[in-house]
C-alpha positions as CSV (number, residue, x, y, z in Angstrom):
1,M,75.2,100.4,127.3
2,K,79.0,100.4,127.7
3,I,81.1,99.9,124.4
4,V,84.9,99.2,124.5
5,H,86.8,99.7,121.3
6,V,90.0,97.8,120.9
7,T,92.6,98.9,118.4
8,L,96.3,98.7,118.0
9,R,97.0,102.4,117.6
10,F,95.0,105.3,118.7
11,D,95.6,109.1,118.6
12,A,98.0,108.4,115.8
13,P,98.0,108.9,112.0
14,G,96.3,106.4,109.8
15,G,93.0,105.4,108.1
16,V,91.9,102.8,110.8
17,E,92.9,105.3,113.5
18,T,90.9,108.1,112.0
19,N,87.9,105.8,111.7
20,V,87.9,104.7,115.2
21,R,88.5,108.2,116.6
22,E,85.7,109.8,114.5
23,I,83.2,107.1,115.5
24,V,83.9,107.0,119.3
25,R,84.0,110.7,119.9
26,R,80.6,111.1,118.2
27,L,79.2,108.3,120.2
28,R,80.7,109.8,123.4
29,A,79.4,113.2,122.6
30,A,75.9,111.7,122.1
31,G,76.0,110.4,125.6
32,D,77.0,106.7,125.0
33,D,79.5,105.1,127.5
34,V,82.4,104.5,125.2
35,S,86.1,104.0,125.9
36,V,89.1,102.8,123.9
37,F,91.7,100.3,124.8
38,A,94.9,100.6,122.7
39,S,98.5,99.8,122.7
40,D,101.4,102.1,123.4
41,L,102.5,101.7,119.7
42,Y,102.5,105.0,117.7
43,D,104.5,104.0,114.6
44,E,104.2,100.3,113.5
45,S,106.9,100.7,110.7
46,G,109.7,101.4,113.1
47,W,108.0,99.9,116.1
48,Y,108.0,103.2,117.9
49,R,106.2,103.1,121.3
50,R,105.3,106.2,123.3
51,S,104.6,106.7,127.0
52,D,103.3,110.4,126.8
53,Y,99.8,109.8,125.4
54,R,96.8,111.5,126.8
55,S,94.4,109.6,128.9
56,V,91.3,111.3,127.5
57,V,91.1,112.1,123.8
58,D,88.2,114.1,122.4
59,G,86.3,113.4,125.7
60,V,86.9,109.6,125.3
61,P,88.8,107.7,128.0
62,V,91.7,105.8,126.6
63,R,93.7,102.9,128.3
64,R,97.0,101.9,127.1
65,F,98.7,98.5,127.2
66,P,102.3,97.4,126.4
67,V,102.6,95.5,123.0
68,F,104.7,92.8,122.0
69,K,105.7,92.4,118.2
70,R,106.5,88.7,118.1
71,P,104.9,86.3,120.6
72,L,106.2,83.6,118.3
73,P,109.7,83.6,116.5
74,H,109.6,85.1,113.0
75,F,105.8,85.6,113.3
76,T,104.5,89.1,113.7
77,L,101.2,89.1,115.7
78,P,101.1,92.1,118.0
79,M,99.6,91.2,121.4
80,M,98.8,93.7,124.2
81,V,99.9,92.7,127.6
82,G,97.1,92.8,130.2
83,L,94.3,93.3,127.6
84,V,92.4,90.1,128.4
85,D,92.1,90.8,132.1
86,A,91.3,94.5,131.5
87,L,88.5,93.6,129.0
88,A,87.1,90.9,131.4
89,D,87.0,93.5,134.2
90,S,85.6,96.4,132.0
91,G,82.0,95.9,132.4
92,A,81.5,96.3,128.7
93,D,78.1,95.3,127.1
94,V,79.8,95.2,123.7
95,I,83.4,94.7,122.6
96,H,84.3,96.2,119.2
97,A,87.8,95.1,118.0
98,H,89.3,96.6,115.0
99,S,91.7,95.3,112.2
100,H,92.7,92.0,110.8
101,R,95.7,89.7,111.5
102,Y,96.3,91.3,114.9
103,G,96.6,89.6,118.2
104,H,94.1,91.9,120.1
105,V,91.3,90.7,117.9
106,L,91.9,87.2,119.1
107,Q,92.3,88.3,122.6
108,A,88.9,90.3,122.3
109,A,87.2,87.1,120.9
110,A,88.6,85.0,123.7
111,V,87.1,87.3,126.3
112,S,83.8,87.4,124.3
113,R,83.6,83.7,124.2
114,R,84.4,83.2,127.9
115,L,82.1,85.8,129.2
116,R,79.4,85.5,126.4
117,L,79.8,89.2,125.6
118,P,78.6,90.5,122.1
119,L,81.7,91.0,119.8
120,V,81.9,93.4,116.8
121,V,84.9,93.2,114.6
122,S,85.8,96.0,112.0
123,T,88.1,94.1,109.7
124,H,89.7,96.9,107.7
125,Y,90.8,94.0,105.6
126,H,94.0,94.1,103.4
127,P,94.7,91.1,101.2
128,A,98.4,89.9,100.8
129,D,100.6,92.5,99.1
130,L,101.3,91.6,95.5
131,R,104.9,92.0,96.0
132,E,105.1,89.2,98.5
133,S,106.4,85.9,97.7
134,A,104.1,83.0,97.0
135,G,105.0,81.4,100.3
136,K,104.3,84.6,102.3
137,R,100.9,84.9,100.5
138,G,100.1,81.5,101.4
139,L,101.0,82.1,105.1
140,L,98.8,85.3,105.1
141,R,96.0,83.3,103.6
142,A,96.3,80.7,106.4
143,E,96.0,83.6,108.9
144,D,92.8,84.7,107.2
145,V,91.3,81.3,107.6
146,T,92.6,81.1,111.2
147,F,91.1,84.5,112.2
148,G,87.8,83.5,110.4
149,A,87.7,80.3,112.6
150,L,88.9,81.7,116.0
151,A,87.5,85.3,115.9
152,Y,85.0,86.0,113.0
153,R,82.9,83.0,113.7
154,R,82.6,84.0,117.3
155,A,81.7,87.7,116.4
156,D,78.1,88.8,116.3
157,A,78.8,91.1,113.4
158,L,81.6,91.9,111.0
159,V,81.8,95.6,109.8
160,V,83.4,96.3,106.5
161,E,83.7,99.5,104.6
162,S,82.8,98.5,101.1
163,Q,81.0,95.8,99.0
164,Q,84.5,94.7,97.8
165,E,85.7,94.2,101.3
166,A,82.5,92.2,102.0
167,R,83.3,89.9,99.1
168,L,86.8,89.2,100.2
169,V,86.0,88.7,104.0
170,G,83.1,86.5,103.1
171,E,85.7,84.0,101.6
172,F,86.8,83.1,105.1
173,A,84.1,84.5,107.5
174,P,80.4,84.1,107.9
175,A,78.9,86.2,105.2
176,D,75.5,86.5,106.9
177,R,77.2,88.5,109.8
178,I,78.9,91.1,107.5
179,R,77.6,94.6,107.7
180,V,78.8,97.4,105.2
181,I,79.2,100.7,107.0
182,P,81.2,103.1,104.9
183,P,83.4,105.6,106.6
184,G,82.7,109.2,106.5
185,I,84.0,112.8,106.5
186,D,83.3,115.9,108.7
187,L,81.6,118.0,106.1
188,A,81.1,120.8,108.5
189,A,84.9,121.2,108.7
190,W,85.1,121.6,105.0
191,S,82.3,124.2,104.7
192,D,84.5,127.4,105.3
193,P,87.4,127.6,102.8
194,A,88.1,131.2,104.0
195,G,88.6,130.0,107.5
196,D,91.2,127.6,106.5
197,R,93.5,130.2,105.1
198,V,96.5,129.8,107.4
199,A,100.3,130.1,107.0
200,L,101.4,127.2,104.9
201,P,104.9,125.8,104.0
202,A,106.4,127.4,101.0
203,L,104.6,125.7,98.1
204,P,104.9,126.2,94.4
205,P,101.7,127.6,92.9
206,D,100.9,124.5,90.9
207,Y,101.3,121.0,92.3
208,F,99.9,117.5,92.5
209,V,99.5,116.1,96.1
210,F,99.8,112.7,97.5
211,V,98.4,112.2,101.1
212,G,99.2,109.1,103.1
213,R,102.0,107.0,104.6
214,I,105.3,107.1,102.7
215,A,105.2,103.3,102.7
216,P,106.1,100.5,100.3
217,N,102.4,99.7,99.5
218,K,101.5,103.2,98.3
219,G,102.9,102.9,94.8
220,L,105.1,106.0,95.1
221,P,107.9,104.8,92.8
222,Y,105.4,104.5,90.0
223,L,104.1,107.9,90.8
224,L,107.6,109.5,90.6
225,D,108.2,107.8,87.3
226,A,104.9,108.8,85.8
227,W,105.2,112.4,87.0
228,A,108.7,112.7,85.9
229,S,107.7,111.6,82.4
230,L,105.5,114.6,81.9
231,P,106.9,117.5,79.8
232,A,109.1,119.6,81.9
233,D,107.6,122.8,80.5
234,G,104.5,123.2,82.6
235,R,104.9,120.3,84.9
236,P,103.4,120.8,88.3
237,A,105.5,120.2,91.4
238,L,104.8,117.0,93.4
239,V,103.9,117.4,97.1
240,L,104.1,114.3,99.4
241,M,102.3,114.8,102.6
242,G,102.5,112.0,105.3
243,R,104.7,110.3,107.8
244,D,107.7,108.4,106.5
245,W,107.5,104.7,107.1
246,G,111.0,104.1,105.9
247,E,110.7,104.7,102.2
248,R,111.8,108.3,101.8
249,P,115.5,107.7,101.2
250,S,115.0,105.3,98.4
251,L,112.3,107.7,96.8
252,E,114.7,110.6,97.2
253,A,117.4,108.7,95.4
254,R,114.9,107.7,92.6
255,A,114.0,111.4,92.2
256,R,117.7,112.3,91.9
257,R,118.2,109.7,89.2
258,L,115.1,111.0,87.3
259,G,116.5,114.6,87.6
260,V,113.3,115.9,89.4
261,S,114.4,116.0,93.0
262,D,114.3,119.9,93.1
263,R,110.5,119.7,92.2
264,V,109.5,117.3,95.1
265,V,108.2,118.8,98.3
266,W,108.2,116.5,101.3
267,L,105.9,117.8,104.0
268,G,105.6,115.0,106.5
269,H,102.7,114.7,108.6
270,V,100.6,117.9,108.7
271,D,98.8,118.2,112.2
272,D,97.1,121.4,111.5
273,L,93.8,120.5,109.9
274,R,93.2,124.0,108.4
275,A,96.6,123.7,106.7
276,Y,95.7,120.2,105.6
277,R,92.4,121.2,104.0
278,S,94.1,124.2,102.4
279,L,96.9,122.0,101.0
280,I,94.3,119.7,99.2
281,R,92.2,122.6,98.0
282,G,95.2,124.2,96.3
283,A,96.3,121.1,94.4
284,R,95.7,120.5,90.7
285,A,94.8,116.9,91.7
286,L,95.1,114.5,94.5
287,V,96.8,111.3,93.4
288,L,96.6,107.9,95.2
289,P,98.7,105.4,93.4
290,S,98.4,102.6,96.0
291,E,98.7,98.9,95.6
292,W,95.6,98.5,97.8
293,E,93.2,100.7,99.7
294,A,90.4,99.3,101.9
295,Y,88.7,102.6,101.3
296,G,90.7,105.6,100.9
297,L,89.6,108.3,103.2
298,V,91.6,111.0,101.5
299,L,89.4,110.5,98.5
300,L,86.5,111.9,100.4
301,D,88.6,114.9,101.5
302,A,89.3,115.7,97.8
303,F,85.6,115.3,97.0
304,A,84.8,117.9,99.7
305,A,87.7,120.2,98.6
306,G,86.5,120.2,94.9
307,T,89.9,118.7,94.0
308,P,90.2,116.3,91.0
309,V,91.3,112.7,91.7
310,V,93.6,110.3,90.0
311,A,93.8,106.9,91.7
312,T,94.5,103.2,91.2
313,A,91.6,100.8,90.6
314,V,92.3,98.7,93.7
315,G,90.3,97.7,96.7
316,A,87.2,100.0,97.3
317,V,88.7,102.9,95.2
318,P,86.4,102.0,92.1
319,E,83.4,102.0,94.4
320,V,84.4,105.4,96.0
321,L,85.0,107.0,92.7
322,R,81.8,105.7,91.3
323,A,83.5,103.5,88.6
324,G,85.4,106.6,87.3
325,R,82.5,109.0,87.3
326,A,84.1,110.9,90.3
327,G,87.8,110.5,89.3
328,R,90.3,108.9,86.9
329,L,91.1,105.3,87.5
330,V,94.2,103.6,86.4
331,P,95.7,100.2,86.8
332,Y,98.2,99.7,89.7
333,G,101.8,100.0,88.5
334,D,101.0,101.1,84.9
335,V,103.3,104.2,84.8
336,G,102.0,105.1,81.3
337,A,98.4,105.1,82.2
338,L,99.2,107.1,85.4
339,A,101.1,109.7,83.5
340,G,98.2,110.0,80.9
341,A,95.7,110.5,83.8
342,L,97.8,113.2,85.3
343,R,98.1,115.0,81.9
344,A,94.4,114.5,81.3
345,V,93.5,116.6,84.5
346,A,94.3,119.8,82.7
347,D,94.0,118.5,79.0
348,D,90.4,117.4,79.4
349,P,88.7,120.0,81.6
350,T,85.2,119.0,80.7
351,T,85.7,115.5,82.2
352,T,87.5,116.9,85.1
353,R,84.8,119.3,86.0
354,A,82.2,116.6,85.7
355,Q,84.1,114.2,88.0
356,V,84.6,117.0,90.6
357,T,80.8,117.5,90.5
358,A,80.0,113.8,90.9
359,G,82.5,113.7,93.9
360,A,80.8,116.6,95.6
361,E,77.4,114.9,95.2
362,A,78.6,111.5,96.5
363,V,80.4,112.9,99.6
364,R,77.1,114.6,100.9
365,A,75.9,111.1,102.0
366,L,79.0,110.2,103.9
367,D,79.0,112.3,107.0
368,W,80.7,110.7,110.1
369,A,77.4,111.4,112.0
370,V,75.7,108.8,109.7
371,A,78.4,106.3,110.2
372,A,78.2,106.8,114.0
373,E,74.4,106.2,114.1
374,R,74.7,103.1,112.1
375,H,77.3,101.8,114.7
376,R,74.9,102.6,117.4
377,A,72.1,100.8,115.8
378,L,74.4,97.8,115.4
379,Y,75.3,97.7,119.0
380,R,71.7,97.8,120.1
381,A,71.0,94.8,117.7
382,V,73.8,92.6,118.9
383,A,73.2,93.4,122.5
384,G,69.6,92.3,122.1
């Protein structure tokens, strides 16, 4: 059976990108005929395209297509040029498209409809940003309904990562086609802390760490405010690890106004996975103050590292943190609650140890190998 995965970005940082890469490389390694069709876009925030991608990644063939940002004026709907013909000629038995409100999902659905090919869509759903205007939220909701009608009613299965995402997607898509397949983690990679001891950037001995895009929806202004409100005597440093999506200048200015810029460490994207694991292991806590997280893969990394977690109770995060049993949950945008949770990591060690233990237990059932096998079973089912 031949499966073609269609995704906007591949071999690039990001949660969707990690999910696709981990699944396809395991399927390919197990002998499945898997390939990836992706655009030439590397960074969506600055619309940065590349031409130097590898044609094979982790043993998986990858085909690239030019991408247009605005097929219609003032309407962002990335479309890949040549994708429809390539999918039609691919010989695929199953097409698996990823993400929501992207043109390549509609293109994949059109090919599926015309050639009667089984279609699977992983929605990776993100509702309208709370900071958007009422008009923009209405437009995005109209897109939800449109995708439900044009793509999701054509799909044989809709893959979501959590029960929360299943409920949201079920509001505009056929609920009986939704399948919950949580993402995973490479537990074997986290099994040897001694092997991850590599040369790291100069870091203070005590720090909180944020991991993710330096982007508007990550709640970083609230994190800076909460962290800066902690008593200066004994306050850990703040390490921000992730690619800048245009927010760093305003955050740096905010840190200067708060008088804490000398205690903020900007690491950018860390390619070395051993260094990445060591950075998370060494933190007092991993902090995820996002406005929304469809799942939050970095939470699993913290579980595997034995690092305490403080996160906002948004999206699937409460499910991942077992309703607070595996980490501290705070409301999004509540600076006081976030500051209190940061203090409690050290001030309430009994609860912190219990949460770390609960996280270590939870992550054992979330290996990527399990997720890959569940996808394989789904492909067999939709292909008949």
